[in-house]
C-alpha positions in Angstrom: 117.6 108.6 102.4 120.2 107.1 100.2 120.7 103.3 100.6 124.0 102.1 102.0 124.6 100.2 98.8 124.4 103.4 96.7 126.9 105.1 99.1 129.2 102.1 98.9 129.1 102.0 95.1 129.8 105.8 95.0 132.9 105.8 97.2 134.2 102.5 95.5 134.0 104.3 92.2 135.8 107.4 93.5 138.5 105.2 95.1 139.1 103.5 91.8 139.8 106.9 90.2 141.6 108.8 93.0 143.3 105.8 94.8 142.4 107.1 98.2 140.4 105.3 100.9 137.2 106.9 102.1 134.6 106.2 104.8 131.1 107.5 105.3 129.6 107.5 108.9 126.4 108.7 110.3 126.1 111.5 112.8 126.7 109.1 115.7 129.9 107.8 114.3 128.6 104.4 113.0 130.1 103.2 109.8 127.7 103.3 106.8 130.1 102.6 103.9 133.9 102.2 103.6 136.4 101.3 100.9 138.6 99.3 103.3 138.0 97.5 106.6 141.1 99.1 108.0 139.4 102.2 109.3 139.8 102.4 113.1 136.9 103.1 115.5 136.5 106.9 115.3 133.3 107.4 117.3 134.9 109.8 119.9 136.6 111.8 117.2 133.4 112.0 115.1 131.4 113.2 118.1 133.9 116.0 118.8 133.9 117.0 115.1 130.0 116.9 115.0 129.9 119.1 118.1 132.3 121.6 116.6 131.3 124.5 114.3 133.7 123.4 111.6 132.4 121.9 108.3 135.8 120.3 107.6 138.7 119.4 109.8 142.0 117.5 109.5 142.9 115.2 112.4 146.3 113.4 112.1 146.2 111.6 108.7 142.4 111.9 108.3 140.3 114.7 106.7 136.7 115.0 108.1 133.8 116.7 106.2 130.2 117.3 107.2 127.3 116.5 104.8 124.0 118.1 105.4 120.4 117.4 104.3 118.4 120.6 104.5 120.7 122.0 107.3 120.4 118.7 109.2 123.7 116.8 109.6 123.3 113.5 107.8 126.8 112.0 107.2 130.4 112.5 108.1 132.9 111.8 105.3 136.4 110.7 106.2 139.2 110.7 103.6 142.6 109.1 104.4 145.5 111.5 103.8 146.5 115.1 104.4 147.3 118.1 102.2 145.5 120.4 99.8 144.8 117.8 97.2 143.1 115.5 99.8 141.1 118.4 101.0 139.9 119.2 97.5 139.0 115.5 96.8 137.1 115.4 100.1 135.1 118.5 99.2 134.2 117.0 95.8 133.1 113.7 97.3 131.0 115.5 99.9 129.4 117.6 97.2 128.6 114.4 95.2 126.9 112.8 98.2 125.1 116.0 98.9 123.7 115.9 95.3 122.7 112.3 95.8 120.8 113.2 98.9 118.8 115.9 97.1 118.2 113.6 94.1 117.0 110.6 96.1 114.9 112.8 98.4 113.1 114.2 95.4 112.7 110.8 94.0 111.2 109.5 97.3 108.9 112.5 97.5 107.7 112.0 94.0 107.2 108.3 94.5 105.3 108.9 97.8 103.1 111.5 96.0 102.2 109.1 93.2 101.4 106.3 95.7 99.0 108.5 97.6 97.6 109.8 94.3 96.8 106.3 93.1 95.2 105.3 96.4 93.1 108.5 96.4 94.6 109.6 99.7 95.0 113.3 98.8 92.7 116.3 98.9 92.2 118.1 95.6 94.0 121.2 96.7 97.0 119.1 97.9 97.2 117.3 94.6 97.9 120.4 92.6 100.1 122.2 95.2 102.3 119.2 95.7 102.5 118.5 92.0 103.7 122.0 91.4 106.3 121.7 94.1 107.6 118.4 92.7 107.6 119.8 89.1 105.0 117.3 87.9 102.7 118.7 85.1 99.0 118.4 86.0 97.5 118.5 82.6 99.3 115.7 80.8 97.4 112.7 79.4 98.1 109.7 81.5 97.1 106.1 82.0 97.7 103.6 84.8 99.1 100.2 84.1 99.4 97.3 86.6 102.1 94.8 86.0 102.2 91.4 87.6 104.3 88.2 87.0 104.2 84.6 88.1 107.5 85.2 90.0 105.9 87.9 92.2 107.2 91.3 93.2 110.2 89.8 95.1 111.8 88.8 91.8 113.0 92.4 91.3 110.1 93.3 89.0 110.1 96.9 90.1 113.7 97.6 89.0 113.2 95.6 85.8 110.1 97.6 84.9 112.0 100.9 85.6 114.8 99.7 83.4 112.3 99.1 80.6 110.8 102.5 81.1 114.2 104.2 80.9 114.8 102.5 77.6 111.4 103.3 76.0 111.1 106.2 73.6 107.5 107.5 74.1 108.7 110.4 76.2 107.0 112.4 79.0 106.9 112.0 82.8 106.5 108.3 83.7 106.4 106.9 87.2 106.9 103.3 88.4 106.0 102.4 92.0 104.5 99.8 94.3 101.2 100.1 96.2 100.6 96.5 97.3 102.5 93.2 97.7 101.5 91.6 94.3 102.2 94.1 91.6 104.0 97.1 90.2 102.1 100.2 89.0 103.1 102.4 86.2 101.7 105.8 85.5 102.5 106.5 81.9 102.5 109.8 80.1 100.7 109.2 76.8 100.3 112.7 75.6 102.3 111.9 72.5 100.4 108.6 71.8 97.2 109.4 69.9 95.5 106.0 69.7 94.4 103.1 71.9 96.4 100.8 69.6 99.5 102.8 70.3 99.0 102.4 74.1 98.4 98.7 73.8 101.5 98.4 71.5 103.6 100.1 74.2 102.3 97.7 76.9 103.0 94.7 74.7 106.5 96.1 74.1 107.1 96.3 77.9 105.7 92.8 78.3 108.0 91.5 75.6 111.0 93.3 77.1 110.3 91.8 80.6 109.9 88.3 79.0 113.3 88.7 77.3 114.8 89.6 80.7 113.5 86.2 82.0 110.4 87.5 83.9 107.9 84.6 83.8 104.1 85.0 83.2 104.0 88.8 82.7 100.4 90.3 82.8 99.7 94.0 82.2 96.3 95.6 82.8 95.5 99.1 81.5 93.1 101.8 82.7 91.6 104.5 80.5 93.3 107.7 79.5 92.8 110.6 81.8 93.5 114.3 81.2 93.9 115.5 84.7 96.3 114.4 87.5 93.4 114.1 89.9 91.8 111.4 87.7 94.9 109.1 87.8 93.3 107.1 90.7 90.3 106.3 88.6 92.5 105.0 85.9 94.3 102.8 88.5 91.0 101.4 89.8 90.0 100.6 86.2 93.4 98.8 85.7 92.8 96.8 88.9 89.4 95.6 87.5 91.0 94.9 84.1 93.6 92.7 85.9 91.0 90.7 87.8 88.6 90.4 85.0 91.4 89.5 82.5 92.4 86.6 84.7 88.9 85.2 84.4 87.9 85.9 80.8 91.1 86.7 79.0 93.6 84.3 80.6 95.4 83.7 77.4 96.3 87.3 76.9 99.3 89.2 78.5 97.8 92.6 78.0 94.2 93.6 78.8 92.7 97.1 78.8 89.6 98.3 80.7 87.9 99.3 77.5 88.0 95.7 76.2 86.3 94.0 79.2 82.8 94.4 77.8 80.1 92.5 79.7 82.9 90.7 81.7 83.2 93.7 84.0 79.5 93.6 84.8 79.5 89.9 85.5 82.5 90.4 87.8 80.5 92.7 90.0 77.6 90.2 90.5 77.1 88.5 93.8 77.7 84.8 93.7 74.3 84.0 95.1 72.7 85.8 92.1 75.0 83.9 89.7 73.9 80.5 91.2 70.3 81.4 90.8 70.8 82.5 87.2 72.7 79.3 86.3 70.0 77.2 87.9 67.3 78.9 85.9 69.2 78.5 82.6 70.7 74.9 82.9 68.8 73.4 85.8 70.7 70.4 87.2 72.7 69.9 84.0 75.3 72.7 83.9 78.0 73.3 81.3 80.3 70.8 83.2 77.9 68.1 82.0 78.6 68.9 78.3 81.1 66.6 76.5 84.2 68.0 74.8 82.6 67.8 71.4 79.7 69.9 72.4 81.9 72.5 74.1 84.2 72.7 71.1 81.2 73.2 68.8 79.8 76.0 71.1 83.1 77.8 71.2 83.6 77.6 67.5 80.1 78.7 66.8 80.5 81.8 68.9 83.9 82.5 67.4 82.3 82.6 63.9 79.5 84.9 65.0 76.8 82.2 64.8 77.6 81.4 61.2 76.6 77.8 60.5 78.5 77.4 57.2 81.8 78.8 58.4 81.6 76.9 61.7 81.0 73.5 60.0 83.8 74.2 57.6 86.3 75.0 60.4 85.2 71.9 62.3 85.5 69.8 59.2 82.0 68.4 59.6 78.9 68.5 57.4 76.5 71.4 57.9 73.7 68.9 58.8 76.0 67.4 61.5 76.4 70.9 63.1 72.6 71.5 62.9 72.1 68.2 64.6 74.4 69.1 67.4 72.7 72.5 67.9 69.3 70.8 67.9 70.5 68.4 70.5 71.8 71.3 72.7 68.5 73.1 72.3 66.6 70.1 73.6 68.8 69.8 76.7 68.9 73.6 77.5 65.9 75.1 75.8 68.2 77.6 74.1 68.7 77.7 70.3 72.1 79.2 69.6 71.0 80.1 66.1 68.6 82.7 67.7 70.4 85.9 68.7 68.7 86.3 72.0 69.2 82.7 73.0 72.9 82.9 72.0 73.4 86.0 74.1 71.8 84.3 77.1 73.9 81.1 76.6 77.1 83.2 76.2 76.5 85.1 79.4 75.7 81.9 81.2 79.0 80.4 80.2 80.9 83.6 81.4 79.0 83.5 84.7 80.0 79.8 85.2 83.6 80.7 84.5 83.4 83.6 87.0 81.9 81.4 89.7 84.7 78.8 89.3 87.3 81.5 89.5 85.8 83.0 92.7 85.4 79.6 94.3 89.1 78.8 93.5 90.4 82.0 95.1 87.9 82.5 97.9 90.0 80.5 100.4 
């Protein structure tokens, strides 16, 4: 179904060209769109016209035209005026609206198909039969992207993302839709993109374009590339996990892909009770919250430099022995020596588990 605003814009544009007033009514005679408020109530006349076998009719100074959607009467077009030129104009406008009905119906059907595909609501046989009917290639390489912003979906994010997609140059069949109240989902054809870097670059370009349009706090999560239409739902589930895990462990990044989650995606699936038990075994009563800022900065920088003492001390502008002293002090309080690989892994995982627990406690209510 075409929105009333689309119909209004269409007939306003035609009036600006032809300088004739038009009105579109539904099959019951109720006004849908009009170029002037001066149209009289024509319910009775419309009903008589609808009941007749004629597809077009002239009544006094009005020309009536029927507009069908697959043999079902959808609208009645009224054009003010009489004569052959008015009749020809009316036929052209009716043809234009008929074309809009077909185009928007196909768009709706494709959008509905993609939604059900993402949510895994289709049988395998239905996926391929409907894709063929809707002229959607089934063997293209695709990925699913989830796009969120701090402004929420109500800020017009869907139309802004569609505008960005219309402007992009990667090519192929791309779809932008909504499946929940928080985000917009994009199914992108990446057949012509040969690298993960290229996909991430495209996502960053979209994020930058949305930011330029004034969309605040854009976040994009990317699933893995799939080669079959039936696997798009898997890519979508991966993108959902990437969005959730990214908010916990990659909060400073606007684009996160499923392949970059690493151990974070395993921690995300742990029950909170098991996390509490693990943290208790590692830290006892003195959790990471008990560490002072100096210690936390030292730990972060040490991990950032791959356990390299010399490089860490240089970047912290401290003597090597000072760093060794801090690491020794941390070892005494936790029993873990960050200079030992196994202990460093345990400590790193423990810090990630603590961050995960805090996130879940924050959003559990």
